C-alpha positions in Angstrom: 0.2 -0.1 -0.2 1.2 3.5 -0.7 2.3 6.0 2.0 -0.8 8.4 2.8 -0.1 12.0 2.8 -0.4 13.2 6.4 -2.7 16.3 6.4 -3.0 18.6 9.9 -6.2 20.8 10.4 -5.5 23.9 12.2 -9.2 25.2 13.8 -9.9 28.0 15.9 -12.0 31.1 16.0 -11.3 34.5 14.1 -8.9 36.1 15.9 -7.3 33.3 17.8 -4.2 33.1 16.0 -4.8 30.7 13.4 -2.9 32.5 10.9 0.4 33.4 12.5 0.4 29.7 13.8 0.8 28.2 10.2 3.2 31.4 9.0 5.4 30.0 11.8 5.2 26.9 10.6 6.0 27.5 7.3 8.9 29.4 8.2 10.5 26.8 10.0 9.4 23.5 7.9 12.8 21.9 8.1 12.9 21.1 4.8 9.3 19.4 4.4 7.4 20.5 1.2 3.6 21.8 3.0 1.0 22.4 1.1 -2.0 24.8 2.5 -5.7 24.8 2.3 -7.2 27.8 3.6 -10.7 28.0 4.3 -10.8 31.9 3.6 -14.0 34.5 2.8 -15.4 37.7 3.1 -11.8 39.8 3.9 -10.9 39.4 0.5 -8.5 36.4 1.5 -6.3 38.1 3.7 -5.1 35.1 5.2 -4.0 33.8 1.6 -2.2 36.7 1.0 -0.2 36.8 4.2 0.8 33.3 4.0 1.8 33.6 0.4 4.3 36.2 1.3 5.9 34.2 3.5 8.9 33.7 0.7 9.6 30.3 2.3 10.7 27.4 0.2 8.7 25.0 2.1 5.4 26.7 0.2 5.6 27.7 -3.3 2.4 30.1 -4.3 0.9 27.1 -6.3 1.0 25.3 -2.9 -1.5 27.5 -1.7 -5.4 26.5 -2.2 -7.8 28.6 -1.3 -11.5 28.0 -0.5 -13.3 30.8 -1.3 -17.2 29.3 -1.4 -17.8 29.6 2.3 -17.3 27.2 5.3 -15.4 24.5 4.7 -17.8 21.9 6.5 -20.3 23.3 4.3 -18.8 22.8 1.2 -17.1 19.3 1.2 -18.5 17.9 -1.9 -18.4 20.5 -3.9 -14.9 22.2 -2.9 -13.0 20.4 -0.6 -12.8 17.0 -2.1 -12.4 18.5 -5.3 -9.2 20.9 -4.3 -8.0 17.9 -2.6 -8.2 15.5 -5.4 -6.3 18.4 -7.7 -3.2 19.0 -4.7 -3.1 14.8 -4.7 -2.7 14.3 -8.5 0.3 16.6 -8.9 3.4 15.0 -10.3 4.7 16.1 -7.5 2.6 15.8 -4.4 3.8 17.8 -0.9 5.0 16.0 2.2 2.6 17.2 4.5 -0.9 19.1 4.1 -1.9 21.4 6.3 -5.6 22.5 6.3 -6.8 26.0 8.1 -10.4 25.9 8.6 -12.6 29.6 8.9 -13.1 30.3 12.5 -16.9 28.8 11.9 -15.9 25.7 10.5 -17.5 22.6 12.3 -14.4 20.1 12.6 -16.0 17.2 12.5 -18.2 16.9 9.2 -14.4 17.9 7.7 -12.5 14.9 9.4 -15.4 12.6 8.3 -14.6 13.4 4.6 -11.3 12.0 4.6 -13.3 8.8 4.4 -14.5 9.7 0.9 -13.7 7.1 -1.5 -12.2 9.6 -3.3 -9.2 10.6 -1.0 -9.5 8.0 1.2 -6.4 5.7 0.2 -4.7 8.9 -0.4 -4.3 11.2 2.9 -4.7 10.1 6.6 -5.4 12.8 9.4 -1.8 13.7 11.0 -3.7 15.4 13.7 -6.5 17.9 14.6 -4.8 21.2 16.4 -7.6 23.4 18.0 -6.1 27.2 18.5 -7.4 28.9 21.2 -7.1 33.0 22.2 -6.1 32.0 25.8 -6.9 35.6 27.3 -10.3 35.6 25.4 -11.4 31.9 26.8 -9.9 32.6 30.1 -12.3 35.7 30.2 -15.2 33.4 29.2 -15.6 35.4 25.6 -14.4 32.7 23.3 -13.3 35.2 20.6 -11.1 38.1 21.1 -13.8 40.2 18.8 -17.2 38.3 19.0 -18.5 41.3 17.1 -16.2 40.3 13.7 -17.2 36.6 14.1 -20.9 37.8 14.3 -19.7 39.9 10.9 -17.9 36.6 9.3 -21.2 34.9 9.6 -23.2 37.4 8.0 -20.7 37.2 5.4 -20.9 33.7 4.3 -23.8 32.7 2.4 -23.6 29.2 2.5 -23.3 28.8 6.1 -26.3 26.5 6.7 -25.8 26.5 10.6 -26.1 29.1 13.4 -24.0 27.1 16.1 -23.8 28.9 19.5 -19.9 29.5 19.9 -20.5 28.3 23.0 -20.7 24.8 21.4 -18.7 25.6 18.4 -15.7 26.1 21.0 -16.7 22.7 22.7 -17.3 21.0 19.4 -13.6 22.2 18.4 -12.3 21.1 21.5 -13.8 17.7 21.3 -12.4 17.4 18.0 -8.6 18.5 19.3 -5.8 16.1 19.0 -3.9 19.1 20.4 -5.3 22.0 22.0 -2.7 25.5 21.8 -3.2 28.5 24.7 -2.5 30.9 22.3 -1.0 35.0 23.6 -0.6 32.9 26.4 1.8 35.7 27.4 -1.4 38.0 27.9 -2.5 35.8 31.3 -1.0 35.6 34.8 0.5 32.4 35.4 -2.4 31.6 37.6 -5.1 32.1 35.1 -2.7 30.2 32.4 -2.6 27.5 34.6 -6.6 27.5 35.4 -7.2 27.8 31.6 -4.8 24.6 31.3 -6.5 22.5 33.8 -10.0 23.5 32.6 -9.1 22.5 28.7 -7.4 19.7 30.1 -10.4 18.3 32.1 -13.1 19.1 29.0 -10.9 17.4 26.2 -10.6 13.7 25.6 -8.0 11.5 27.5 -4.6 12.0 25.5 -4.9 15.3 24.1 -2.4 17.6 24.9 -2.9 21.0 25.6 0.3 23.0 25.1 0.9 26.9 25.7 1.8 29.3 23.3 3.2 33.0 22.2 2.2 34.3 18.8 1.7 30.7 17.8 5.4 29.9 18.5 5.5 26.0 18.3 8.4 23.4 17.0 7.2 22.1 13.8 8.0 18.6 15.5 5.6 19.3 18.2 2.9 20.3 15.7 3.3 17.8 12.7 4.2 14.1 12.9 1.2 13.3 15.4 0.0 10.1 13.3 -3.1 10.0 14.9 -5.5 8.9 11.8 -8.5 11.2 13.1 -10.6 9.7 10.3 -10.8 6.5 11.7 -11.6 7.8 15.3 -14.7 9.0 14.8 -16.6 8.1 17.8 -14.4 9.4 20.2 -15.2 13.0 18.9 -18.2 14.2 20.7 -20.1 16.4 18.2 -22.6 18.8 20.1 -24.0 20.3 17.1 -24.6 17.8 14.0 -24.8 19.0 10.6 -28.0 18.0 8.6 -25.6 17.0 5.8 -22.7 14.2 5.8 -8.4 33.9 12.2 -7.1 35.9 12.6 -3.9 37.8 12.4 -2.9 41.0 14.7 -2.0 43.7 12.8 0.5 44.8 15.3 2.1 41.4 15.6 5.5 41.0 14.5 5.4 37.3 12.3 9.2 37.5 12.6 9.3 37.3 16.3 9.3 34.1 17.0 10.0 32.4 20.9 10.8 29.1 21.6 11.8 29.5 25.3 8.2 28.0 26.7 9.9 24.4 25.1 13.1 22.9 25.3 14.1 19.1 23.7 17.2 17.1 24.7 19.0 13.5 23.4 18.9 10.5 26.0 21.5 8.2 24.9 21.6 4.6 26.3 22.9 1.3 25.6 21.0 -1.6 23.7 18.0 -2.7 25.2 16.9 -6.3 25.2 12.5 -6.1 25.2 11.6 -4.2 22.8 8.0 -4.0 24.2 9.2 -3.7 28.0 11.1 -0.6 26.8 8.1 0.8 25.2 6.1 0.6 28.1 9.2 2.6 30.1 8.8 5.0 27.6 5.5 5.2 28.1 5.5 5.1 31.7 8.4 8.5 31.5 6.4 10.0 29.2 3.1 10.3 31.6 5.0 11.0 34.6 6.8 14.0 33.2 4.1 15.7 30.8 6.5 15.1 27.6 5.4 15.8 24.2 7.0 13.9 21.8 10.0 11.5 21.9 11.4 9.9 19.0 14.4 8.1 17.8 16.5 4.9 17.2 17.1 2.2 19.7 19.3 -1.2 19.3 18.2 -4.3 20.1 20.5 -7.2 21.0 20.6 -9.6 18.7 19.1 -7.7 16.1 21.0 -6.4 13.0 18.0 -3.9 12.3 17.8 -0.5 14.3 14.1 -0.2 16.3 12.9 3.6 15.3 10.6 4.8 18.2 8.2 7.2 17.6 6.0 9.1 20.6 2.8 11.4 21.0 2.1 11.4 24.5 2.1 8.3 25.9 0.9 6.5 22.6 4.1 4.8 21.2 5.1 3.5 18.0 8.1 1.2 17.3 9.1 -0.8 14.1 12.5 -1.8 12.7 13.6 0.5 9.9 16.9 -0.3 8.5 20.5 -2.0 9.2 22.8 0.0 11.4 25.4 -0.2 9.5 28.6 1.4 10.4 26.6 4.0 12.9 27.2 2.9 16.2 25.3 0.5 18.2 23.5 2.4 20.7 20.1 4.0 21.4 19.6 7.4 21.1 15.8 9.3 22.2 15.2 12.9 21.3 12.7 14.3 24.2 10.5 17.3 23.3 8.6 18.9 26.0 7.5 22.4 27.4 10.5 24.1 29.4 11.0 23.0 33.3 11.8 19.5 32.1 13.5 17.5 34.8 16.3 15.7 32.4 18.4 14.4 35.5 15.0 12.2 36.3 14.1 11.8 32.6 17.7 10.7 31.9 17.7 7.9 34.6 14.3 6.6 34.1 15.1 5.9 30.3 18.4 4.4 30.8 16.9 2.1 33.6 
């Protein structure tokens, strides 16, 4: 079977910072060729123009496709599916697809669209990222400018759902694999902690909640979740059911990227003896220390092939990929998490 192209869905209300997050992603793509599908309408395609001006080779202008016929969850058949087919049929398909939804889009119908036979064998939902305006949500407003959200509703002639903002927010949280509390710098530490705890409580088990300023998250945190969300729809409870089956602050400096909230380091240890036991050990360490990602390679005694290890939260995947060759037979793991990880304890636990 051919390898499916991963797609990341980025959702969240107008003004949450989705465009800023995606622009930062493009500028730090680390060699990945990323295609964008932008669901924009009613503002002359401002987001598309911003992203096309990123000037990064990771995303050429022809890799940015704009859906301007209204809310993506209301135009799946006539707009989204043909756009995806056109993208997938290219001679040089992208390494990764990022879909920025309108702030009014219900994420669940879009995820269901990935099961349509035209695209189901060629693309998979790597993960759903829900961006929230930390300050607004902490104050109970969901969006920084509720009037702008209402204006956005009126501009979309195809919008066929009048979901209350509170329910739409809950749908976006319920569908998320990762929740980004954006504009975290505007929150006091106790506000940020309370919002973090609330979103953890209100989301599904295993959903990661991270804090960000101006959407600045490492690419390895956002991409490569490997969720396959289209096969996990039952868990993504939907408050509002369809009858059919973003903002950018002008005062933000898009070139100011602060990764101080995140850190990564490498743990090196000798060969392991039991891959299954090691996977459980890794999962236990991740849970104990709130590690976001862990990836790397392990040397297994008596095995010529190296064992690839990929972990997103407590879910650990491993497989033998290629011979070690001349490389040293050792286990090297990259640990990624928010600043403040107890490196010594993690190193000791992974080497035990």
